[in-house]
MITI-163349 format. One record per residue: z, x, y of N, C-alpha, C in turn. Coordinates in pm, whole numbers, plus 50000, padded with zeros to 5 digits. Last residue first. Example, Ala and Ser with C-alpha at 12.3 -4.5 7.8 and 13.67 -1.06 7.14 Angstrom:
residues 2
<r n_zz="50708" n_xx="51285" n_yy="49775" ca_zz="50714" ca_xx="51367" ca_yy="49894" c_zz="50787" c_xx="51290" c_yy="50003"/>
<r n_zz="50780" n_xx="51319" n_yy="49431" ca_zz="50780" ca_xx="51230" ca_yy="49550" c_zz="50780" c_xx="51320" c_yy="49670"/>
This chain:
residues 146
<r n_zz="20553" n_xx="22431" n_yy="40736" ca_zz="20602" ca_xx="22568" ca_yy="40761" c_zz="20498" c_xx="22666" c_yy="40719"/>
<r n_zz="20428" n_xx="22134" n_yy="40903" ca_zz="20449" ca_xx="22222" ca_yy="40789" c_zz="20502" c_xx="22356" c_yy="40834"/>
<r n_zz="20508" n_xx="21822" n_yy="41025" ca_zz="20492" ca_xx="21961" ca_yy="41064" c_zz="20524" c_xx="22051" c_yy="40946"/>
<r n_zz="20382" n_xx="21509" n_yy="41061" ca_zz="20441" ca_xx="21597" ca_yy="40959" c_zz="20407" c_xx="21741" c_yy="40994"/>
<r n_zz="20461" n_xx="21229" n_yy="41264" ca_zz="20381" ca_xx="21351" ca_yy="41246" c_zz="20455" c_xx="21439" c_yy="41147"/>
<r n_zz="20447" n_xx="20876" n_yy="41350" ca_zz="20506" ca_xx="20995" ca_yy="41289" c_zz="20407" c_xx="21108" c_yy="41279"/>
<r n_zz="20322" n_xx="20652" n_yy="41462" ca_zz="20469" ca_xx="20661" ca_yy="41472" c_zz="20529" c_xx="20785" c_yy="41408"/>
<r n_zz="20045" n_xx="20675" n_yy="41426" ca_zz="20098" ca_xx="20647" ca_yy="41560" c_zz="20249" c_xx="20665" c_yy="41572"/>
<r n_zz="20028" n_xx="20968" n_yy="41217" ca_zz="20009" ca_xx="20825" ca_yy="41236" c_zz="20066" c_xx="20794" c_yy="41374"/>
<r n_zz="19917" n_xx="21255" n_yy="41066" ca_zz="19960" ca_xx="21197" ca_yy="41193" c_zz="19929" c_xx="21048" c_yy="41187"/>
<r n_zz="19979" n_xx="21528" n_yy="40845" ca_zz="19935" ca_xx="21391" ca_yy="40872" c_zz="19992" c_xx="21343" c_yy="41005"/>
<r n_zz="20009" n_xx="21812" n_yy="40872" ca_zz="19950" ca_xx="21749" ca_yy="40754" c_zz="19897" c_xx="21611" c_yy="40787"/>
<r n_zz="19957" n_xx="22080" n_yy="41082" ca_zz="20002" ca_xx="21941" ca_yy="41078" c_zz="19931" c_xx="21872" c_yy="40963"/>
<r n_zz="20056" n_xx="22409" n_yy="41126" ca_zz="19971" ca_xx="22318" ca_yy="41050" c_zz="20035" c_xx="22179" c_yy="41044"/>
<r n_zz="20141" n_xx="22499" n_yy="41468" ca_zz="20135" ca_xx="22522" ca_yy="41324" c_zz="20042" c_xx="22422" c_yy="41257"/>
<r n_zz="20182" n_xx="22440" n_yy="41731" ca_zz="20069" ca_xx="22526" ca_yy="41699" c_zz="20060" c_xx="22561" c_yy="41552"/>
<r n_zz="20260" n_xx="22151" n_yy="41910" ca_zz="20284" ca_xx="22227" ca_yy="41787" c_zz="20162" c_xx="22310" c_yy="41754"/>
<r n_zz="20178" n_xx="21997" n_yy="42127" ca_zz="20257" ca_xx="22119" ca_yy="42154" c_zz="20273" c_xx="22207" c_yy="42031"/>
<r n_zz="20044" n_xx="21778" n_yy="42025" ca_zz="19970" ca_xx="21869" ca_yy="42113" c_zz="20047" c_xx="21999" c_yy="42137"/>
<r n_zz="20247" n_xx="21658" n_yy="41872" ca_zz="20123" ca_xx="21702" ca_yy="41808" c_zz="20049" c_xx="21802" c_yy="41896"/>
<r n_zz="20431" n_xx="21593" n_yy="42071" ca_zz="20467" ca_xx="21689" ca_yy="41967" c_zz="20341" c_xx="21746" c_yy="41903"/>
<r n_zz="20280" n_xx="21403" n_yy="42211" ca_zz="20326" ca_xx="21524" ca_yy="42280" c_zz="20366" c_xx="21632" c_yy="42180"/>
<r n_zz="20248" n_xx="21205" n_yy="42015" ca_zz="20129" ca_xx="21273" ca_yy="42069" c_zz="20168" c_xx="21403" c_yy="42140"/>
<r n_zz="20514" n_xx="21128" n_yy="41989" ca_zz="20444" ca_xx="21186" ca_yy="41874" c_zz="20320" c_xx="21262" c_yy="41921"/>
<r n_zz="20553" n_xx="21024" n_yy="42246" ca_zz="20631" ca_xx="21138" ca_yy="42202" c_zz="20563" c_xx="21207" c_yy="42084"/>
<r n_zz="20382" n_xx="20806" n_yy="42241" ca_zz="20353" ca_xx="20915" ca_yy="42336" c_zz="20432" c_xx="21040" c_yy="42299"/>
<r n_zz="20497" n_xx="20632" n_yy="42061" ca_zz="20376" ca_xx="20702" ca_yy="42019" c_zz="20340" c_xx="20815" c_yy="42114"/>
<r n_zz="20808" n_xx="20572" n_yy="41985" ca_zz="20735" ca_xx="20609" ca_yy="42106" c_zz="20613" c_xx="20693" c_yy="42067"/>
<r n_zz="20936" n_xx="20551" n_yy="41752" ca_zz="20866" ca_xx="20432" ca_yy="41796" c_zz="20786" c_xx="20457" c_yy="41923"/>
<r n_zz="20903" n_xx="20830" n_yy="41530" ca_zz="20951" ca_xx="20771" ca_yy="41655" c_zz="20873" c_xx="20644" c_yy="41683"/>
<r n_zz="20959" n_xx="21100" n_yy="41312" ca_zz="20920" ca_xx="20960" ca_yy="41327" c_zz="20984" c_xx="20905" c_yy="41453"/>
<r n_zz="20858" n_xx="21396" n_yy="41165" ca_zz="20920" ca_xx="21337" ca_yy="41283" c_zz="20868" c_xx="21195" c_yy="41297"/>
<r n_zz="20917" n_xx="21610" n_yy="40890" ca_zz="20846" ca_xx="21496" ca_yy="40947" c_zz="20927" c_xx="21442" c_yy="41064"/>
<r n_zz="20885" n_xx="21933" n_yy="40796" ca_zz="20974" ca_xx="21843" ca_yy="40867" c_zz="20890" c_xx="21733" c_yy="40929"/>
<r n_zz="20812" n_xx="22077" n_yy="40473" ca_zz="20789" ca_xx="22048" ca_yy="40613" c_zz="20891" c_xx="21950" c_yy="40668"/>
<r n_zz="20674" n_xx="22280" n_yy="40212" ca_zz="20783" ca_xx="22204" ca_yy="40273" c_zz="20751" c_xx="22181" c_yy="40420"/>
<r n_zz="20519" n_xx="22335" n_yy="39902" ca_zz="20503" ca_xx="22324" ca_yy="40046" c_zz="20618" c_xx="22239" c_yy="40099"/>
<r n_zz="20440" n_xx="22534" n_yy="39622" ca_zz="20537" ca_xx="22448" ca_yy="39690" c_zz="20516" c_xx="22452" c_yy="39841"/>
<r n_zz="20111" n_xx="22555" n_yy="39491" ca_zz="20253" ca_xx="22583" ca_yy="39478" c_zz="20340" c_xx="22483" c_yy="39551"/>
<r n_zz="19845" n_xx="22542" n_yy="39737" ca_zz="19895" ca_xx="22558" ca_yy="39600" c_zz="20045" c_xx="22587" c_yy="39600"/>
<r n_zz="19717" n_xx="22319" n_yy="39952" ca_zz="19822" ca_xx="22419" ca_yy="39947" c_zz="19871" c_xx="22432" c_yy="39803"/>
<r n_zz="19514" n_xx="22140" n_yy="39892" ca_zz="19494" ca_xx="22232" ca_yy="40003" c_zz="19596" c_xx="22347" c_yy="39999"/>
<r n_zz="19546" n_xx="21945" n_yy="39704" ca_zz="19503" ca_xx="22075" ca_yy="39657" c_zz="19486" c_xx="22178" c_yy="39767"/>
<r n_zz="19659" n_xx="21724" n_yy="39824" ca_zz="19515" ca_xx="21726" ca_yy="39808" c_zz="19461" c_xx="21861" c_yy="39765"/>
<r n_zz="19928" n_xx="21808" n_yy="39804" ca_zz="19867" ca_xx="21774" ca_yy="39934" c_zz="19716" c_xx="21786" c_yy="39925"/>
<r n_zz="20032" n_xx="21901" n_yy="39572" ca_zz="20019" ca_xx="21755" ca_yy="39585" c_zz="19963" c_xx="21713" c_yy="39720"/>
<r n_zz="20070" n_xx="22157" n_yy="39460" ca_zz="19949" ca_xx="22125" ca_yy="39534" c_zz="19926" c_xx="21976" c_yy="39551"/>
<r n_zz="20325" n_xx="22175" n_yy="39340" ca_zz="20204" ca_xx="22167" ca_yy="39258" c_zz="20080" c_xx="22125" c_yy="39333"/>
<r n_zz="20538" n_xx="21981" n_yy="39556" ca_zz="20515" ca_xx="22087" ca_yy="39458" c_zz="20382" c_xx="22066" c_yy="39389"/>
<r n_zz="20683" n_xx="21925" n_yy="39873" ca_zz="20580" ca_xx="21889" ca_yy="39775" c_zz="20562" c_xx="22007" c_yy="39681"/>
<r n_zz="20954" n_xx="21804" n_yy="40060" ca_zz="20901" ca_xx="21915" ca_yy="39980" c_zz="20798" c_xx="21859" c_yy="39882"/>
<r n_zz="21091" n_xx="21717" n_yy="40373" ca_zz="21008" ca_xx="21680" ca_yy="40260" c_zz="20951" c_xx="21805" c_yy="40193"/>
<r n_zz="21318" n_xx="21570" n_yy="40590" ca_zz="21283" ca_xx="21692" ca_yy="40520" c_zz="21205" c_xx="21652" c_yy="40396"/>
<r n_zz="21275" n_xx="21388" n_yy="40878" ca_zz="21281" ca_xx="21377" ca_yy="40732" c_zz="21236" c_xx="21511" c_yy="40675"/>
<r n_zz="21424" n_xx="21269" n_yy="41184" ca_zz="21357" ca_xx="21368" ca_yy="41101" c_zz="21367" c_xx="21331" c_yy="40954"/>
<r n_zz="21367" n_xx="21044" n_yy="41462" ca_zz="21444" ca_xx="21095" ca_yy="41349" c_zz="21357" c_xx="21187" c_yy="41265"/>
<r n_zz="21411" n_xx="20918" n_yy="41800" ca_zz="21332" ca_xx="20975" ca_yy="41691" c_zz="21426" c_xx="21022" c_yy="41580"/>
<r n_zz="21584" n_xx="20837" n_yy="41995" ca_zz="21454" ca_xx="20769" ca_yy="41986" c_zz="21359" c_xx="20833" c_yy="41885"/>
<r n_zz="21836" n_xx="20965" n_yy="41919" ca_zz="21828" ca_xx="20838" ca_yy="41990" c_zz="21694" c_xx="20767" c_yy="41971"/>
<r n_zz="21823" n_xx="21094" n_yy="41576" ca_zz="21842" ca_xx="21106" ca_yy="41720" c_zz="21825" c_xx="20970" c_yy="41786"/>
<r n_zz="21910" n_xx="21226" n_yy="41278" ca_zz="21889" ca_xx="21096" ca_yy="41344" c_zz="21922" c_xx="21111" c_yy="41492"/>
<r n_zz="21983" n_xx="21469" n_yy="41187" ca_zz="21845" ca_xx="21431" ca_yy="41161" c_zz="21813" c_xx="21295" c_yy="41222"/>
<r n_zz="22186" n_xx="21687" n_yy="41386" ca_zz="22167" ca_xx="21558" ca_yy="41319" c_zz="22018" c_xx="21533" c_yy="41298"/>
<r n_zz="22434" n_xx="21930" n_yy="41447" ca_zz="22293" ca_xx="21900" ca_yy="41425" c_zz="22279" c_xx="21772" c_yy="41343"/>
<r n_zz="22685" n_xx="22029" n_yy="41495" ca_zz="22653" ca_xx="21896" ca_yy="41548" c_zz="22507" c_xx="21856" c_yy="41528"/>
<r n_zz="22683" n_xx="22286" n_yy="41381" ca_zz="22773" ca_xx="22183" ca_yy="41326" c_zz="22736" c_xx="22042" c_yy="41374"/>
<r n_zz="22355" n_xx="22429" n_yy="41326" ca_zz="22474" ca_xx="22405" ca_yy="41409" c_zz="22554" c_xx="22285" c_yy="41357"/>
<r n_zz="22274" n_xx="22536" n_yy="40987" ca_zz="22243" ca_xx="22464" ca_yy="41111" c_zz="22369" c_xx="22450" c_yy="41196"/>
<r n_zz="22344" n_xx="22638" n_yy="40746" ca_zz="22283" ca_xx="22731" ca_yy="40841" c_zz="22246" c_xx="22665" c_yy="40974"/>
<r n_zz="22447" n_xx="22420" n_yy="40605" ca_zz="22531" ca_xx="22538" ca_yy="40625" c_zz="22475" c_xx="22634" c_yy="40730"/>
<r n_zz="22245" n_xx="22221" n_yy="40578" ca_zz="22355" ca_xx="22205" ca_yy="40673" c_zz="22433" c_xx="22331" c_yy="40703"/>
<r n_zz="22064" n_xx="22246" n_yy="40374" ca_zz="22028" ca_xx="22297" ca_yy="40506" c_zz="22145" c_xx="22301" c_yy="40602"/>
<r n_zz="22157" n_xx="22126" n_yy="40144" ca_zz="22136" ca_xx="22269" ca_yy="40144" c_zz="22103" c_xx="22328" c_yy="40280"/>
<r n_zz="22159" n_xx="21849" n_yy="40210" ca_zz="22282" ca_xx="21924" ca_yy="40189" c_zz="22264" c_xx="22074" c_yy="40198"/>
<r n_zz="21956" n_xx="21720" n_yy="40469" ca_zz="21966" ca_xx="21773" ca_yy="40333" c_zz="22088" c_xx="21864" c_yy="40319"/>
<r n_zz="22043" n_xx="21450" n_yy="40665" ca_zz="22043" ca_xx="21596" ca_yy="40664" c_zz="22054" c_xx="21644" c_yy="40519"/>
<r n_zz="21850" n_xx="21171" n_yy="40721" ca_zz="21952" ca_xx="21229" ca_yy="40634" c_zz="21936" c_xx="21381" c_yy="40631"/>
<r n_zz="21639" n_xx="21055" n_yy="40858" ca_zz="21768" ca_xx="21061" ca_yy="40924" c_zz="21879" c_xx="21125" c_yy="40843"/>
<r n_zz="21468" n_xx="20951" n_yy="40569" ca_zz="21469" ca_xx="20962" ca_yy="40714" c_zz="21611" c_xx="20962" c_yy="40768"/>
<r n_zz="21567" n_xx="21128" n_yy="40265" ca_zz="21519" ca_xx="21014" ca_yy="40343" c_zz="21526" c_xx="21043" c_yy="40492"/>
<r n_zz="21457" n_xx="21449" n_yy="40135" ca_zz="21556" ca_xx="21348" ca_yy="40168" c_zz="21494" c_xx="21237" c_yy="40251"/>
<r n_zz="21374" n_xx="21696" n_yy="39887" ca_zz="21336" ca_xx="21600" ca_yy="39991" c_zz="21448" c_xx="21498" c_yy="40013"/>
<r n_zz="21593" n_xx="21980" n_yy="39823" ca_zz="21512" ca_xx="21866" ca_yy="39782" c_zz="21480" c_xx="21776" c_yy="39901"/>
<r n_zz="21562" n_xx="22314" n_yy="39953" ca_zz="21638" ca_xx="22189" ca_yy="39934" c_zz="21543" c_xx="22075" c_yy="39899"/>
<r n_zz="21388" n_xx="22562" n_yy="39756" ca_zz="21406" ca_xx="22487" ca_yy="39881" c_zz="21490" c_xx="22363" c_yy="39854"/>
<r n_zz="21515" n_xx="22853" n_yy="39587" ca_zz="21447" ca_xx="22724" ca_yy="39590" c_zz="21471" c_xx="22659" c_yy="39726"/>
<r n_zz="21685" n_xx="23072" n_yy="39579" ca_zz="21551" ca_xx="23084" ca_yy="39522" c_zz="21480" c_xx="22950" c_yy="39507"/>
<r n_zz="21921" n_xx="23071" n_yy="39723" ca_zz="21916" ca_xx="22993" ca_yy="39599" c_zz="21782" c_xx="22999" c_yy="39526"/>
<r n_zz="21882" n_xx="23247" n_yy="39943" ca_zz="22009" ca_xx="23244" ca_yy="39871" c_zz="21998" c_xx="23181" c_yy="39732"/>
<r n_zz="21626" n_xx="23202" n_yy="40033" ca_zz="21666" ca_xx="23339" ca_yy="40003" c_zz="21793" c_xx="23343" c_yy="39919"/>
<r n_zz="21641" n_xx="22926" n_yy="40079" ca_zz="21550" ca_xx="22977" ca_yy="39978" c_zz="21587" c_xx="23119" c_yy="39937"/>
<r n_zz="21827" n_xx="22918" n_yy="40289" ca_zz="21857" ca_xx="22851" ca_yy="40162" c_zz="21769" c_xx="22905" c_yy="40050"/>
<r n_zz="21679" n_xx="23058" n_yy="40482" ca_zz="21808" ca_xx="23111" ca_yy="40437" c_zz="21846" c_xx="23049" c_yy="40301"/>
<r n_zz="21466" n_xx="22878" n_yy="40508" ca_zz="21440" ca_xx="23014" ca_yy="40460" c_zz="21569" c_xx="23081" c_yy="40411"/>
<r n_zz="21601" n_xx="22658" n_yy="40612" ca_zz="21534" ca_xx="22646" ca_yy="40482" c_zz="21504" c_xx="22784" c_yy="40424"/>
<r n_zz="21681" n_xx="22764" n_yy="40858" ca_zz="21782" ca_xx="22722" ca_yy="40761" c_zz="21722" c_xx="22710" c_yy="40621"/>
<r n_zz="21431" n_xx="22798" n_yy="40977" ca_zz="21516" ca_xx="22915" ca_yy="40952" c_zz="21623" c_xx="22882" c_yy="40849"/>
<r n_zz="21353" n_xx="22525" n_yy="40990" ca_zz="21273" ca_xx="22623" ca_yy="40915" c_zz="21357" c_xx="22746" c_yy="40880"/>
<r n_zz="21546" n_xx="22423" n_yy="41159" ca_zz="21540" ca_xx="22374" ca_yy="41021" c_zz="21460" c_xx="22472" c_yy="40935"/>
<r n_zz="21480" n_xx="22566" n_yy="41395" ca_zz="21612" ca_xx="22577" ca_yy="41334" c_zz="21611" c_xx="22535" c_yy="41187"/>
<r n_zz="21215" n_xx="22479" n_yy="41438" ca_zz="21241" ca_xx="22621" ca_yy="41415" c_zz="21378" c_xx="22642" c_yy="41351"/>
<r n_zz="21267" n_xx="22206" n_yy="41482" ca_zz="21179" ca_xx="22247" ca_yy="41372" c_zz="21203" c_xx="22393" c_yy="41337"/>
<r n_zz="21412" n_xx="22221" n_yy="41717" ca_zz="21479" ca_xx="22175" ca_yy="41594" c_zz="21399" c_xx="22215" c_yy="41471"/>
<r n_zz="21202" n_xx="22300" n_yy="41883" ca_zz="21317" ca_xx="22389" ca_yy="41864" c_zz="21396" c_xx="22351" c_yy="41739"/>
<r n_zz="21042" n_xx="22073" n_yy="41863" ca_zz="20990" ca_xx="22200" ca_yy="41814" c_zz="21102" c_xx="22303" c_yy="41795"/>
<r n_zz="21217" n_xx="21887" n_yy="41985" ca_zz="21174" ca_xx="21868" ca_yy="41846" c_zz="21122" c_xx="21998" c_yy="41788"/>
<r n_zz="21233" n_xx="21995" n_yy="42244" ca_zz="21354" ca_xx="21982" ca_yy="42161" c_zz="21318" c_xx="21968" c_yy="42014"/>
<r n_zz="20964" n_xx="21961" n_yy="42319" ca_zz="21019" ca_xx="22095" ca_yy="42307" c_zz="21147" c_xx="22094" c_yy="42225"/>
<r n_zz="20957" n_xx="21683" n_yy="42328" ca_zz="20871" ca_xx="21753" ca_yy="42232" c_zz="20920" c_xx="21896" c_yy="42212"/>
<r n_zz="21135" n_xx="21642" n_yy="42542" ca_zz="21170" ca_xx="21591" ca_yy="42408" c_zz="21086" c_xx="21660" c_yy="42302"/>
<r n_zz="20982" n_xx="21761" n_yy="42747" ca_zz="21114" ca_xx="21815" ca_yy="42713" c_zz="21159" c_xx="21769" c_yy="42574"/>
<r n_zz="20758" n_xx="21594" n_yy="42750" ca_zz="20741" ca_xx="21735" ca_yy="42716" c_zz="20874" c_xx="21799" c_yy="42678"/>
<r n_zz="20887" n_xx="21356" n_yy="42829" ca_zz="20819" ca_xx="21364" ca_yy="42700" c_zz="20800" c_xx="21509" c_yy="42657"/>
<r n_zz="20975" n_xx="21430" n_yy="43087" ca_zz="21074" ca_xx="21393" ca_yy="42984" c_zz="21013" c_xx="21399" c_yy="42845"/>
<r n_zz="20729" n_xx="21469" n_yy="43213" ca_zz="20821" ca_xx="21583" ca_yy="43197" c_zz="20927" c_xx="21553" c_yy="43092"/>
<r n_zz="20633" n_xx="21206" n_yy="43210" ca_zz="20561" ca_xx="21311" ca_yy="43135" c_zz="20651" c_xx="21433" c_yy="43113"/>
<r n_zz="20819" n_xx="21087" n_yy="43382" ca_zz="20806" ca_xx="21039" ca_yy="43245" c_zz="20738" c_xx="21144" c_yy="43157"/>
<r n_zz="20761" n_xx="21228" n_yy="43620" ca_zz="20894" ca_xx="21235" ca_yy="43560" c_zz="20890" c_xx="21195" c_yy="43413"/>
<r n_zz="20499" n_xx="21144" n_yy="43665" ca_zz="20526" ca_xx="21286" ca_yy="43644" c_zz="20663" c_xx="21306" c_yy="43578"/>
<r n_zz="20540" n_xx="20867" n_yy="43703" ca_zz="20461" ca_xx="20915" ca_yy="43589" c_zz="20484" c_xx="21064" c_yy="43560"/>
<r n_zz="20712" n_xx="20879" n_yy="43944" ca_zz="20759" ca_xx="20830" ca_yy="43814" c_zz="20672" c_xx="20873" c_yy="43695"/>
<r n_zz="20576" n_xx="20963" n_yy="44179" ca_zz="20666" ca_xx="21054" ca_yy="44109" c_zz="20703" c_xx="21008" c_yy="43968"/>
<r n_zz="20424" n_xx="20746" n_yy="44275" ca_zz="20358" ca_xx="20874" ca_yy="44245" c_zz="20445" c_xx="20960" c_yy="44155"/>
<r n_zz="20618" n_xx="20555" n_yy="44311" ca_zz="20504" ca_xx="20525" ca_yy="44225" c_zz="20430" c_xx="20652" c_yy="44185"/>
<r n_zz="20780" n_xx="20683" n_yy="44500" ca_zz="20833" ca_xx="20656" ca_yy="44366" c_zz="20720" c_xx="20627" c_yy="44268"/>
<r n_zz="20605" n_xx="20682" n_yy="44721" ca_zz="20652" ca_xx="20809" ca_yy="44665" c_zz="20706" c_xx="20790" c_yy="44523"/>
<r n_zz="20586" n_xx="20403" n_yy="44760" ca_zz="20467" ca_xx="20482" ca_yy="44728" c_zz="20505" c_xx="20616" c_yy="44666"/>
<r n_zz="20852" n_xx="20343" n_yy="44827" ca_zz="20789" ca_xx="20283" ca_yy="44709" c_zz="20666" c_xx="20360" c_yy="44665"/>
<r n_zz="20880" n_xx="20486" n_yy="45067" ca_zz="20963" ca_xx="20520" ca_yy="44951" c_zz="20904" c_xx="20464" c_yy="44822"/>
<r n_zz="20693" n_xx="20341" n_yy="45224" ca_zz="20675" ca_xx="20485" ca_yy="45200" c_zz="20755" c_xx="20528" c_yy="45077"/>
<r n_zz="20811" n_xx="20085" n_yy="45219" ca_zz="20676" ca_xx="20106" ca_yy="45164" c_zz="20650" c_xx="20253" c_yy="45134"/>
<r n_zz="21052" n_xx="20139" n_yy="45353" ca_zz="21055" ca_xx="20092" ca_yy="45214" c_zz="20918" c_xx="20111" c_yy="45149"/>
<r n_zz="20951" n_xx="20210" n_yy="45607" ca_zz="21029" ca_xx="20307" ca_yy="45529" c_zz="21031" c_xx="20267" c_yy="45381"/>
<r n_zz="20829" n_xx="19967" n_yy="45682" ca_zz="20749" ca_xx="20089" ca_yy="45670" c_zz="20821" c_xx="20192" c_yy="45584"/>
<r n_zz="21054" n_xx="19800" n_yy="45692" ca_zz="20946" ca_xx="19771" ca_yy="45596" c_zz="20860" c_xx="19894" c_yy="45575"/>
<r n_zz="21196" n_xx="19919" n_yy="45906" ca_zz="21254" ca_xx="19917" ca_yy="45771" c_zz="21148" c_xx="19890" c_yy="45664"/>
<r n_zz="21022" n_xx="19867" n_yy="46120" ca_zz="21056" ca_xx="20005" ca_yy="46084" c_zz="21109" c_xx="20011" c_yy="45941"/>
<r n_zz="21032" n_xx="19587" n_yy="46120" ca_zz="20905" ca_xx="19654" ca_yy="46091" c_zz="20929" c_xx="19799" c_yy="46050"/>
<r n_zz="21297" n_xx="19536" n_yy="46201" ca_zz="21253" ca_xx="19500" ca_yy="46065" c_zz="21121" c_xx="19567" c_yy="46026"/>
<r n_zz="21408" n_xx="19832" n_yy="46381" ca_zz="21351" ca_xx="19697" ca_yy="46378" c_zz="21314" c_xx="19663" c_yy="46233"/>
<r n_zz="21697" n_xx="20008" n_yy="46460" ca_zz="21584" ca_xx="19992" ca_yy="46368" c_zz="21536" c_xx="19847" c_yy="46373"/>
<r n_zz="21777" n_xx="20065" n_yy="46812" ca_zz="21806" ca_xx="20020" ca_yy="46675" c_zz="21677" c_xx="20007" c_yy="46593"/>
<r n_zz="21745" n_xx="20369" n_yy="46998" ca_zz="21714" ca_xx="20227" ca_yy="46981" c_zz="21741" c_xx="20187" c_yy="46836"/>
<r n_zz="21984" n_xx="20575" n_yy="47156" ca_zz="21896" ca_xx="20551" ca_yy="47040" c_zz="21870" c_xx="20402" c_yy="47027"/>
<r n_zz="21985" n_xx="20694" n_yy="47490" ca_zz="22038" ca_xx="20596" ca_yy="47396" c_zz="21938" c_xx="20570" c_yy="47283"/>
<r n_zz="22045" n_xx="21008" n_yy="47618" ca_zz="21947" ca_xx="20908" ca_yy="47586" c_zz="22000" c_xx="20820" c_yy="47475"/>
């Protein structure tokens, strides 16, 4: 039996079906990428927290606060060699408060990792995935405490 050639109508139907499938799949793909990035941030949070605890156990103090994207010197020794506080679409900031400067809610010294991104959906994904204490949230950043 001889196969008949594709007609322009057949091709239009195939393109419409593929377009519909892509329209359905893309939001799910985008959401999965956001959840994966939020998981990466939470894993980095755990690494930085462990590094801070090692530093505190060794030096009886926490590393000083640093600017956005700058790896604090005291944390680097316990982190992987390629660890960076500046990523493609987000960056970290290590911050330490002393003397209950968070409105008296936490006495003594409090430390945390701030995450800043221009993608507000990523910040929302981190906020919803983090089960610890969050100090502040703005559309472009979130502060995760230890």
